[in-house]
C-alpha positions, -999 to +999 in steps of 0.1 A: +456+330+110+476+317+080+513+323+082+515+330+044+489+358+044+498+395+042+479+415+068+460+447+063+461+476+087+426+467+100+436+431+106+467+441+126+446+466+146+423+437+155+452+414+165+467+441+187+433+454+200+440+490+190+426+515+165+439+518+129+452+553+138+474+537+165+488+513+139+496+543+116+513+560+145+534+529+153+545+529+116+554+565+117+575+560+149+592+530+133+579+507+161+563+482+137+576+472+102+554+474+072+556+474+034+535+487+005+518+471-025+509+501-046+492+525-021+482+498+003+501+493+036+507+456+044+523+436+072+537+401+076+529+379+106+566+382+114+562+420+117+534+416+141+551+389+161+583+410+164+563+440+177+545+419+202+578+403+214+594+438+218+564+451+237+564+421+260+598+430+273+595+468+274+583+468+310+616+455+323+642+467+298+654+498+282+644+501+246+668+486+220+684+515+201+687+516+163+719+533+151+735+544+119+770+529+119+778+547+086+779+580+106+787+569+141+821+555+150+824+541+185+849+558+207+860+550+243+846+583+255+812+581+238+784+586+264+759+558+269+778+536+245+760+503+240+777+472+254+768+453+223+760+465+187+745+437+165+741+441+128+718+420+106+684+420+089+666+390+104+637+397+128+651+370+151+680+394+159+655+419+172+640+394+196+676+383+206+684+420+214+654+421+238+665+390+256+700+405+260+684+436+275+667+413+300+701+399+309+713+435+317+732+440+284+726+474+267+721+466+230+719+486+198+708+473+164+719+483+130+705+468+098+735+465+074+737+438+048+763+411+053+791+428+033+786+461+050+784+444+084+818+427+080+834+460+070+818+477+100+830+450+123+865+453+108+865+491+114+854+487+150+819+502+145+800+471+157+806+440+178+786+413+160+779+410+123+753+387+109+766+371+077+752+348+050+775+352+020+781+323-005+814+321-024+802+292-047+815+265-023+809+275+013+793+302+034+809+332+051+845+320+058+862+333+027+845+367+030+855+371+066+891+363+056+891+389+028+871+417+045+888+413+079+924+407+071+946+398+101+916+398+125+910+364+143+873+357+144+848+330+150+816+321+132+787+313+155+756+298+138+722+314+142+702+294+117+699+277+083+675+292+058+664+281+023+672+304-005+654+303-038+634+321-065+603+342-058+579+336-087+543+344-093+519+318-079+516+288-102+550+297-118+534+309-151+568+313-168+578+277-159+610+289-142+632+260-131+668+271-124+696+295-127+698+293-165+664+309-167+680+342-156+691+349-192+657+342-208+644+372-229+609+367-215+621+368-178+624+401-159+643+399-126+646+421-096+680+426-078+694+438-044+721+464-039+758+456-041+770+437-010+737+419-003+738+381-001+711+377-028+731+398-053+763+380-046+746+347-050+731+358-084+765+371-096+783+338-087+757+318-105+758+341-136+796+338-137+794+300-133+771+298-163+790+323-184+760+347-185+769+384-187+748+407-166+738+427-196+719+396-208+698+396-176+667+417-180+661+438-149+695+432-134+699+469-125+665+472-109+674+474-072+649+466-044+653+475-008+646+441+008+634+406+003+600+417+013+597+445-013+610+421-040+585+394-030+556+419-030+567+432-064+568+397-079+534+389-065+520+421-080+533+411-114+560+438-117+587+412-126+590+375-129+619+364-106+639+374-076+662+357-051+652+355-015+644+333+016+616+308+018+602+324+050+592+356+032+575+337+004+551+322+030+540+357+040+529+371+007+497+362-012+499+352-049+536+342-046+554+310-054+588+298-043+614+275-060+640+262-034+676+262-046+700+258-017+703+260+021+722+290+033+740+293+066+733+324+087+761+331+111+773+357+136+809+369+131+826+379+163+862+389+169+880+364+191+892+392+214+855+397+223+847+361+232+854+364+270+836+397+274+804+397+295+783+409+267+793+381+243+790+355+270+755+367+276+748+365+239+760+329+238+738+321+268+707+335+252+713+316+220+711+284+240+682+295+262+652+272+258+628+301+263+644+321+235+644+291+212+607+285+220+598+321+212+615+320+177+605+285+168+573+296+151+592+316+125+588+291+096+616+286+072+644+287+097+663+257+110+681+263+144+698+229+147+733+245+152+723+278+169+750+289+193+776+265+179+809+278+167+810+265+131+841+282+119+873+302+128+896+324+108 
């Protein structure tokens, strides 16, 4: 099946050899991710692959917990406290969590954006924050310094991903680069404050001297790369910033590559010798894990598990 095709409920049911009602039940329970185009429920191949990967490991692991770190502060006396809480919004992290469970590490996942993840790490709410924030010159280091003052930390690479513009298939508005953000005939979609896509947009607008009030649609906030991509494909707007991998999963969508982003884990140095982090570093270098995630197109894992920075 084509990697760039959005999947219907019926198609997913056929892939998993279950009924459509079972698929709706999985959605309701939060066990499989989906999105909507109008009233129609759609899935990406990544959604299905991640569900299969989680199911594959369930027979020998406890389920990975999802937590809300905004309302839950970790304390030493907390019952059944996870050994490792990983924040980030890439499906590869869900598969990583399952491998860690196989290694005997109890894991919880939270889906904060990069900015929120760094703050949560600084406050002691999580152990590992995924980060891909661009300051105009480099990725992540300056943000770790400013959001985690006085906290020694390392940056461990997970992957490199291509960032660019989502446009409608065929690029009917002939969008070429950042200066097109200010065109009167272009409507953009944005992400919420603290997300990497919004920070990237703001940096480029500042560099070009374009005030945000000149960007049509700047205040129209979308929940995820996936919802933005689906909205562009549906003709609800002309341009949004996101990763190449998502663009390959939505019909009627084009992609204009702009830069390669570095997607890192941020970990406090004091945690490096703990059993949980040692197991994480082991899994990142595990050939079986790398083989399982290799089919996620648009990610480059050349430095996975390598310490690429320190603060």
